[in-house]
C-alpha positions as CSV (number, residue, x, y, z in Angstrom):
1,M,34.1,-81.9,35.9
2,N,34.4,-84.4,38.7
3,S,32.5,-87.4,40.2
4,N,31.0,-85.3,43.0
5,E,28.8,-83.3,40.7
6,F,27.5,-86.5,39.1
7,E,26.7,-88.0,42.4
8,K,24.9,-84.8,43.5
9,E,22.8,-85.0,40.4
10,L,22.0,-88.7,40.9
11,V,20.8,-87.9,44.4
12,A,18.7,-85.0,43.0
13,I,17.1,-87.1,40.3
14,L,16.1,-89.8,42.8
15,C,14.9,-87.3,45.3
16,F,12.4,-86.2,42.7
17,W,11.1,-89.7,42.4
18,S,11.1,-90.4,46.1
19,V,9.3,-87.2,47.1
20,K,6.9,-86.5,44.2
21,M,6.2,-89.9,42.5
22,V,5.5,-92.4,45.4
23,D,1.9,-93.5,45.4
24,N,1.0,-93.9,49.1
25,E,-2.6,-94.6,48.4
26,H,-2.5,-97.4,45.8
27,G,1.1,-98.6,46.1
28,G,4.2,-98.3,43.9
29,F,4.7,-95.1,42.0
30,Y,2.4,-92.7,40.1
31,G,2.3,-93.2,36.4
32,K,2.6,-89.6,35.2
33,M,3.6,-86.0,35.9
34,T,3.1,-83.5,33.1
35,G,5.9,-81.3,31.7
36,N,4.3,-78.5,33.8
37,N,4.9,-80.5,36.9
38,V,1.3,-81.4,37.4
39,L,0.8,-84.9,39.0
40,V,-1.7,-87.1,37.3
41,P,-2.6,-89.5,40.1
42,D,-5.1,-91.6,38.1
43,S,-2.8,-92.3,35.2
44,D,-2.1,-95.9,34.2
45,K,1.2,-97.4,35.4
46,G,3.5,-99.0,32.8
47,V,5.8,-101.9,33.4
48,V,8.7,-100.3,31.6
49,L,8.5,-97.3,33.9
50,N,8.3,-99.5,37.0
51,A,11.2,-101.7,35.9
52,R,13.4,-98.7,35.2
53,I,12.6,-97.3,38.6
54,L,13.5,-100.6,40.2
55,W,16.8,-100.8,38.3
56,T,17.8,-97.2,39.1
57,F,17.1,-97.3,42.8
58,S,18.9,-100.6,43.1
59,A,21.9,-99.4,41.1
60,A,22.0,-96.2,43.1
61,Y,22.0,-98.1,46.4
62,K,24.8,-100.3,45.2
63,Q,26.7,-97.2,44.2
64,I,26.3,-94.8,47.1
65,G,24.5,-96.8,49.8
66,M,21.7,-94.5,50.8
67,A,19.1,-96.4,52.9
68,D,16.1,-94.7,51.3
69,H,17.2,-95.9,47.9
70,K,17.1,-99.5,49.1
71,S,13.7,-99.1,50.6
72,L,12.3,-97.6,47.4
73,A,13.9,-100.4,45.4
74,D,12.1,-102.8,47.8
75,R,8.9,-101.0,47.0
76,A,9.4,-101.1,43.3
77,F,10.2,-104.8,43.4
78,Q,7.2,-105.7,45.4
79,Y,4.9,-103.7,43.1
80,I,6.2,-105.5,40.0
81,M,5.8,-108.9,41.6
82,D,2.3,-108.1,42.9
83,H,0.8,-106.4,39.8
84,F,2.8,-107.0,36.6
85,I,3.8,-110.7,36.9
86,D,1.4,-112.9,34.9
87,L,0.9,-115.8,37.3
88,E,-0.9,-117.9,34.7
89,Y,1.2,-117.5,31.5
90,G,4.4,-116.1,32.8
91,G,6.3,-112.9,32.0
92,V,5.0,-109.4,32.7
93,V,1.9,-107.6,31.4
94,W,2.3,-104.2,29.7
95,M,0.1,-101.9,31.7
96,V,-2.1,-101.6,34.9
97,D,-4.4,-98.8,35.9
98,S,-3.7,-96.4,38.8
99,K,-5.0,-98.9,41.3
100,G,-3.0,-101.8,40.0
101,K,-5.7,-103.6,37.9
102,V,-4.4,-105.0,34.6
103,R,-5.3,-103.0,31.5
104,D,-3.1,-104.5,28.8
105,R,-1.8,-108.0,29.0
106,K,0.4,-108.1,25.9
107,K,3.9,-109.4,26.2
108,Q,6.2,-106.8,24.6
109,I,9.6,-108.3,24.5
110,Y,11.2,-105.0,25.2
111,A,9.3,-104.9,28.5
112,Q,10.3,-108.4,29.4
113,S,13.9,-107.5,28.9
114,F,13.7,-104.4,31.2
115,V,12.2,-106.5,33.9
116,I,15.1,-109.0,33.7
117,Y,17.5,-106.1,33.8
118,A,15.9,-104.6,36.9
119,L,15.3,-107.9,38.8
120,V,19.0,-108.7,38.4
121,E,20.1,-105.3,39.7
122,Y,17.7,-105.7,42.6
123,Y,19.1,-109.2,43.3
124,K,22.6,-107.7,43.6
125,I,21.5,-105.6,46.6
126,S,19.0,-107.9,48.1
127,K,20.0,-111.5,47.3
128,S,16.4,-112.2,46.7
129,N,16.0,-115.6,45.3
130,S,12.6,-114.8,43.9
131,A,14.0,-111.8,42.0
132,L,16.7,-114.0,40.4
133,Q,14.4,-116.9,39.7
134,S,11.9,-114.5,38.1
135,A,14.6,-113.1,35.8
136,K,15.6,-116.6,34.8
137,D,12.0,-117.6,34.1
138,I,11.5,-114.6,31.9
139,F,14.7,-115.3,30.0
140,R,13.5,-118.8,29.3
141,L,10.1,-117.5,28.1
142,I,11.7,-115.1,25.7
143,E,13.9,-117.9,24.3
144,T,11.0,-120.2,24.0
145,H,8.4,-117.9,22.5
146,A,10.2,-114.9,21.0
147,F,13.4,-116.2,19.5
148,D,13.2,-116.9,15.8
149,S,15.1,-120.2,15.6
150,V,14.7,-120.3,11.8
151,R,15.7,-116.8,10.7
152,N,17.5,-115.6,13.9
153,G,16.6,-112.6,16.0
154,Y,13.7,-111.9,18.3
155,F,10.1,-111.1,17.5
156,E,8.8,-107.8,18.8
157,A,5.8,-108.8,20.8
158,R,3.4,-111.6,21.7
159,D,-0.1,-111.7,23.2
160,R,-0.8,-112.8,26.8
161,E,-0.5,-116.5,25.9
162,W,2.7,-115.9,23.9
163,Q,1.1,-116.2,20.5
164,G,1.5,-113.8,17.5
165,L,0.0,-110.3,17.4
166,D,-1.0,-108.2,14.4
167,D,0.1,-104.9,15.9
168,V,3.5,-105.4,17.6
169,R,4.5,-101.7,17.9
170,L,6.3,-100.6,21.0
171,S,4.8,-97.1,20.7
172,E,2.7,-95.1,18.3
173,K,5.9,-93.6,16.9
174,D,7.3,-96.9,15.7
175,L,6.7,-98.9,12.6
176,N,4.7,-102.1,12.9
177,A,7.9,-104.2,12.4
178,E,8.5,-107.8,13.6
179,K,12.2,-107.2,14.4
180,T,13.6,-103.9,15.8
181,M,16.9,-102.6,16.8
182,N,15.5,-101.1,20.0
183,T,14.2,-104.4,21.3
184,H,17.3,-106.3,20.4
185,L,19.5,-103.7,22.1
186,H,17.6,-104.0,25.3
187,I,17.5,-107.8,25.2
188,L,21.3,-107.6,24.9
189,E,21.4,-105.1,27.9
190,A,19.3,-107.5,30.0
191,Y,21.2,-110.6,29.1
192,T,24.5,-108.9,29.9
193,N,23.3,-108.1,33.4
194,L,21.8,-111.6,33.9
195,L,25.1,-113.2,32.9
196,R,26.9,-111.2,35.6
197,V,25.0,-113.3,38.2
198,W,24.1,-116.5,36.3
199,K,26.8,-118.2,34.2
200,D,24.3,-120.2,32.1
201,E,25.6,-121.7,28.8
202,R,22.5,-120.9,26.8
203,L,22.5,-117.4,28.1
204,K,26.2,-117.0,27.0
205,L,25.4,-118.4,23.6
206,Q,22.4,-116.0,23.1
207,L,24.3,-113.0,24.3
208,R,27.1,-113.7,21.8
209,N,24.5,-114.1,19.1
210,L,22.9,-110.7,20.0
211,I,26.3,-109.0,19.8
212,E,26.8,-110.5,16.3
213,L,23.3,-109.4,15.3
214,M,23.9,-105.9,16.5
215,M,27.1,-105.7,14.5
216,G,25.6,-107.6,11.6
217,P,22.2,-106.9,10.1
218,F,21.5,-104.0,12.5
219,L,24.6,-102.1,11.6
220,S,24.8,-100.1,8.4
221,D,27.9,-99.5,6.3
222,S,28.0,-96.0,7.8
223,S,28.1,-97.4,11.4
224,H,24.6,-96.3,12.2
225,F,22.0,-98.8,13.5
226,H,19.2,-99.8,11.1
227,L,16.0,-99.6,13.1
228,F,13.2,-101.7,11.6
229,Y,13.0,-105.1,9.8
230,D,10.3,-107.5,8.9
231,K,10.5,-111.1,10.1
232,D,12.6,-112.1,7.0
233,W,15.2,-109.3,7.7
234,N,14.0,-107.0,4.9
235,L,14.9,-103.4,5.9
236,L,11.8,-101.2,6.4
237,S,13.4,-97.8,7.1
238,H,16.5,-95.8,6.5
239,E,16.1,-93.4,9.5
240,V,18.8,-93.4,12.2
241,S,18.6,-92.6,15.9
242,Y,21.8,-90.8,17.1
243,G,20.9,-91.6,20.7
244,H,20.6,-95.3,20.0
245,D,23.9,-95.3,18.1
246,I,25.8,-93.9,20.9
247,E,24.0,-95.9,23.6
248,G,24.6,-99.1,21.6
249,S,28.3,-98.4,21.3
250,W,28.9,-98.7,25.0
251,L,26.3,-101.4,25.7
252,L,28.1,-103.6,23.1
253,C,31.4,-103.1,24.8
254,E,29.9,-104.0,28.1
255,A,28.3,-107.2,26.7
256,A,31.6,-108.4,25.2
257,E,33.4,-107.6,28.4
258,V,31.0,-109.6,30.5
259,L,31.3,-112.5,28.1
260,G,35.0,-112.4,28.8
261,D,36.1,-112.9,25.2
262,E,39.1,-110.6,24.6
263,K,39.2,-111.1,20.9
264,L,35.5,-110.3,20.6
265,F,35.9,-107.3,22.9
266,M,38.6,-105.9,20.6
267,K,36.4,-106.3,17.6
268,V,33.5,-104.7,19.4
269,S,35.6,-101.8,20.6
270,D,36.7,-101.0,17.0
271,V,33.0,-101.0,16.0
272,A,32.0,-98.9,19.0
273,I,34.4,-96.1,18.1
274,K,33.0,-96.0,14.6
275,M,29.5,-95.9,16.0
276,V,30.3,-92.9,18.3
277,D,31.8,-91.1,15.4
278,A,28.7,-91.8,13.3
279,A,26.5,-90.6,16.1
280,L,28.4,-87.4,16.4
281,E,27.1,-86.4,12.9
282,G,24.1,-85.4,15.0
283,I,26.0,-83.2,17.5
284,D,25.1,-79.5,17.4
285,S,27.4,-76.6,18.1
286,D,26.0,-76.3,21.7
287,G,27.2,-79.8,22.6
288,A,23.8,-81.5,22.4
289,L,22.9,-84.5,20.3
290,M,20.0,-84.1,18.0
291,N,17.4,-86.8,17.6
292,E,17.2,-88.4,14.2
293,G,18.7,-88.5,10.8
294,N,18.1,-89.9,7.3
295,N,20.4,-90.3,4.3
296,N,23.2,-88.5,6.1
297,A,21.1,-85.5,7.0
298,V,19.5,-84.5,10.4
299,I,15.7,-84.7,10.1
300,D,14.8,-84.1,13.8
301,T,16.8,-81.4,15.4
302,D,15.2,-81.6,18.9
303,K,17.4,-82.5,21.8
304,H,15.8,-85.1,23.9
305,W,16.9,-85.9,27.5
306,W,17.9,-89.5,27.0
307,P,20.3,-89.1,24.0
308,Q,22.2,-86.5,26.0
309,A,22.5,-88.9,29.0
310,E,23.7,-91.8,26.7
311,A,26.1,-89.4,24.9
312,L,27.9,-88.8,28.2
313,V,28.5,-92.5,28.7
314,G,29.3,-93.4,25.0
315,L,31.8,-90.5,24.8
316,V,33.6,-91.4,28.0
317,N,33.7,-95.0,26.8
318,A,35.2,-93.9,23.5
319,W,37.8,-91.8,25.4
320,Q,38.7,-94.8,27.6
321,L,39.2,-97.0,24.5
322,T,41.2,-94.4,22.5
323,K,42.6,-91.9,25.0
324,E,41.7,-89.2,22.5
325,D,40.9,-86.0,24.2
326,K,38.3,-85.0,21.6
327,Y,35.8,-87.4,23.2
328,L,36.4,-86.0,26.7
329,L,36.1,-82.5,25.5
330,Q,32.7,-83.4,23.9
331,V,31.6,-84.9,27.2
332,I,32.2,-81.5,28.9
333,S,30.3,-79.7,26.2
334,T,27.3,-82.1,26.4
335,W,27.3,-82.0,30.2
336,D,27.2,-78.2,30.1
337,F,24.2,-78.3,27.8
338,I,22.4,-80.7,30.2
339,K,23.1,-78.4,33.1
340,N,22.1,-75.3,31.3
341,H,19.0,-76.6,29.4
342,L,17.7,-79.9,30.6
343,I,18.0,-80.1,34.4
344,D,15.1,-78.4,36.1
345,P,16.6,-76.6,39.1
346,E,13.3,-75.6,40.6
347,Y,11.1,-78.7,40.3
348,G,13.7,-81.4,39.8
349,E,14.4,-84.1,37.2
350,W,15.2,-83.3,33.5
351,H,12.9,-81.7,30.9
352,W,11.9,-84.1,28.1
353,R,13.4,-82.1,25.2
354,V,14.7,-78.8,24.0
355,S,14.3,-77.4,20.5
356,R,17.3,-76.3,18.5
357,T,16.3,-72.7,19.3
358,G,16.4,-73.5,23.0
359,Q,12.7,-73.8,23.9
360,N,11.6,-76.5,26.4
361,D,8.7,-78.6,25.3
362,F,6.4,-78.7,28.4
363,K,3.8,-80.7,26.5
364,E,5.9,-83.8,27.1
365,D,5.9,-85.7,30.4
366,K,8.3,-84.9,33.3
367,A,7.6,-88.4,34.4
368,G,5.5,-91.1,32.6
369,P,5.5,-94.4,30.8
370,W,8.7,-93.5,29.0
371,K,10.1,-90.7,31.1
372,C,12.0,-92.2,34.0
373,P,15.2,-92.0,36.1
374,Y,16.9,-94.7,34.1
375,H,18.8,-93.0,31.3
376,N,20.0,-90.0,33.3
377,G,20.4,-91.9,36.6
378,R,22.4,-94.6,34.9
379,A,24.6,-92.0,33.1
380,M,25.4,-90.4,36.5
381,I,26.5,-93.8,37.9
382,E,28.5,-94.7,34.8
383,I,30.4,-91.5,34.8
384,M,31.1,-91.7,38.5
385,N,32.7,-95.1,37.9
386,R,34.6,-94.1,34.8
387,I,36.2,-90.7,35.5
């Protein structure tokens, strides 16, 4: 295992997106390709997918300097600015159709966060003032309209005018919960990246608060994340997501490191190791991380692409913190599973998921509103930088 193979896979992932997913007729990128590698050119285009594309091409260009990655980051940035930014009420809309016409104007805070994350990464390679200003503007909108100044935490979603919604679900799979771990984790991720380029005191304060929330109400006694709460912090579910546990472990470390508080970083590091160990309750004998658990038992044994990618980073981070070889050995095992079962050597990219018996699920997207180059692309970049 060396950095060259991870760089090779990063290039391969982005080759798929640059060759097969660029929409030369209507701009930006196509919204969907099926698990059987059939392009759906008239599919809607989601803001989360487009933000993740922007982040990944920007980060890849910063990492390895390939000119086509910069040009595709430029393309993704312009499409977001032209089609997703709400010029009247601010923030970004949720969905446009294949031609770029708005279909859903809701303000999902998860999506606002991903656009901040992506705009900052693009700013790093472009020095675009409009990218950075837009990221700052969205930060202020989140703080004004989504932060619960009475009970703490962030509300899940708002309507176009930043008023309340009855249905705030991020997806059909989620509970209709006012406060969720997933959204808070990705606000933390976005604010961490923004703080790298903008040393704002309010931003620092809110990032510290997010770290404390993630290690407070969102963290169970068994070091798993709680997933869903109502607005008053009443827990709505006891399910756990092993992928989010291990992703959160390293994102928390990153946030504390960017804040520059050594005492906080040491506290977070101790928590992160416990979270990785808890997530490994879902590891299978083939090295893959299963999907979900409940009451200390695995309830979803499928092996989705993104938890495997996050496991690579979380495990390497645990190894860096502890120097314990068991984490590095697990990285090798998980990477072997990815190479043998998830990477598609013929058509490119990674399959969505594999069952515990080794069957690929071709009913799920190869590319789509949730299936993107961000988790696996970022994992390749992180591992290149860490080993």
